[in-house]
C-alpha positions as CSV (number, residue, x, y, z in Angstrom):
1,M,148.8,267.3,59.2
2,L,145.7,265.1,59.0
3,I,146.2,262.2,56.6
4,H,143.1,261.1,54.6
5,K,142.8,257.6,53.3
6,K,140.0,255.3,52.0
7,G,139.9,251.8,53.3
8,N,138.9,249.7,56.3
9,L,140.2,251.1,59.6
10,L,140.1,247.7,61.3
11,D,141.9,245.9,58.5
12,M,144.5,248.7,58.5
13,A,145.0,248.4,62.2
14,D,145.3,244.6,61.9
15,N,148.0,245.2,59.3
16,G,150.0,247.3,61.8
17,D,149.3,250.7,60.4
18,F,148.2,252.2,63.7
19,D,149.3,252.2,67.4
20,I,145.9,253.5,68.5
21,I,142.4,253.4,66.9
22,I,139.6,255.5,68.2
23,Q,135.8,255.0,68.0
24,G,133.1,257.3,69.3
25,C,130.9,255.8,72.0
26,N,127.8,256.7,73.9
27,C,127.5,256.5,77.7
28,F,125.0,253.7,77.7
29,C,127.3,250.7,76.9
30,A,125.5,250.2,73.6
31,M,127.7,249.1,70.7
32,G,124.8,248.3,68.3
33,A,125.3,250.5,65.3
34,G,127.9,252.0,63.0
35,L,131.5,250.9,63.5
36,A,130.9,249.8,67.1
37,P,129.4,246.3,66.4
38,Q,132.3,245.5,64.0
39,I,134.8,246.5,66.7
40,A,132.9,244.5,69.3
41,R,132.9,241.4,67.1
42,R,136.5,241.6,66.1
43,Y,137.9,242.9,69.4
44,P,135.6,241.7,72.2
45,E,138.0,243.2,74.7
46,A,137.0,246.7,73.6
47,E,133.3,245.9,74.3
48,E,134.3,244.4,77.7
49,A,136.2,247.6,78.6
50,D,133.0,249.5,77.9
51,Y,130.9,247.1,79.9
52,V,132.9,247.6,83.1
53,T,131.8,251.3,83.2
54,R,128.5,252.4,84.7
55,R,125.7,252.5,82.1
56,G,124.3,256.0,81.6
57,D,127.1,257.7,83.6
58,I,127.4,261.2,82.2
59,M,130.8,261.5,83.8
60,K,132.2,259.3,81.0
61,L,131.9,262.2,78.5
62,G,135.4,263.5,77.7
63,N,137.0,260.2,78.9
64,W,137.6,256.8,77.4
65,T,138.1,253.2,78.1
66,M,141.0,251.4,76.4
67,A,141.7,247.8,75.4
68,W,144.6,246.1,73.7
69,S,143.8,244.2,70.5
70,T,144.4,240.5,70.9
71,R,147.0,239.7,68.2
72,E,149.0,236.8,67.0
73,P,152.3,236.6,69.0
74,D,154.4,237.8,66.0
75,K,152.3,240.9,65.4
76,K,152.2,244.1,67.3
77,A,149.1,244.8,69.4
78,F,147.4,248.2,69.3
79,R,145.2,250.2,71.6
80,I,141.5,250.5,70.9
81,I,140.0,253.6,72.5
82,N,136.3,253.8,73.3
83,A,136.0,257.6,73.3
84,Y,132.8,258.8,75.1
85,T,131.8,261.5,72.5
86,Q,128.0,261.4,72.9
87,Y,125.8,260.9,75.9
88,V,122.8,259.2,74.3
89,T,122.6,256.7,71.6
90,S,122.2,258.1,68.1
91,Q,118.9,259.8,67.3
92,Q,117.8,259.8,63.6
93,G,118.9,263.1,62.1
94,E,119.7,264.8,65.5
95,D,123.2,266.0,66.3
96,V,124.1,264.2,69.6
97,F,127.9,264.6,69.2
98,E,129.5,266.3,72.2
99,Y,132.2,268.6,70.7
100,A,133.7,269.7,74.0
101,A,134.0,266.1,75.2
102,F,135.7,265.2,71.9
103,E,138.1,268.1,72.1
104,L,139.0,267.1,75.7
105,I,139.6,263.5,74.7
106,L,141.9,264.7,71.9
107,R,143.9,266.9,74.3
108,K,144.2,264.1,76.8
109,L,145.3,261.6,74.1
110,A,148.0,264.0,72.8
111,H,149.2,264.5,76.3
112,E,149.2,260.9,77.5
113,Y,150.2,259.1,74.3
114,G,151.9,261.8,72.2
115,A,153.8,260.5,69.3
116,Q,151.7,257.6,68.2
117,R,150.1,256.5,64.9
118,Y,146.4,257.2,65.4
119,G,143.6,255.9,63.2
120,F,140.2,257.5,63.2
121,P,137.0,256.7,61.4
122,L,134.7,259.6,60.3
123,I,134.0,259.9,64.0
124,G,130.8,261.6,64.9
125,C,129.9,262.3,61.3
126,G,127.6,259.4,60.8
127,L,125.0,258.2,63.2
128,A,125.8,260.8,65.9
129,G,124.8,263.5,63.3
130,G,127.8,265.7,64.0
131,D,128.9,268.7,62.0
132,K,131.7,267.4,59.8
133,R,133.4,270.9,59.5
134,R,133.6,271.2,63.3
135,I,134.9,267.7,63.8
136,M,137.5,268.0,61.0
137,A,138.7,271.2,62.6
138,L,139.2,269.4,65.9
139,L,141.0,266.6,64.2
140,E,143.2,269.0,62.2
141,N,144.3,270.7,65.5
142,F,145.0,267.3,67.1
143,A,147.0,266.2,64.1
144,K,149.1,269.3,64.2
145,V,150.0,268.6,67.9
146,V,150.7,264.9,67.3
147,T,152.7,265.6,64.2
148,E,154.9,268.1,66.1
149,K,155.5,265.3,68.6
150,G,156.6,262.9,65.8
151,G,153.3,260.9,65.4
152,S,150.6,260.8,62.8
153,V,146.8,261.0,62.5
154,T,145.0,259.3,59.8
155,L,141.3,259.7,59.0
156,V,140.1,256.5,57.3
157,E,136.9,256.9,55.2
158,F,135.4,253.5,54.8
159,D,135.8,252.1,51.3
160,Q,133.2,249.3,50.5
161,K,135.4,247.7,47.8
């Protein structure tokens, strides 16, 4: 079951709510808009993980890079997944979200990390111009698999309060 919450994904992750957070990335090592610059500022190790890949490599689609959050010694670190869900940077009003790549990423995450507490933003539904219904269906399927393994999947809609 996909859990829906309002709040700030990054603050929630810092508070220990998630083992893994996922952001959608393009294949050009550009973290200049949406949630990406916030992640890059707060967790520079996530941006560094992206920069070690080859800029513009279409083979990144359906894969990810991963970094651990740098945390205080008494707090649990979490994984930050840069999920390559679009080839190009966002185009105004154009759907550049790669649904097959996202589905493959979700299948790999469920297989590799199984029963974890996952946190997602409204991935692909903003600047990437993705179809929210299609993306939610993929997340619901992922949540079903993860829940059966003992984990959870939370979709965090940003709350500006």
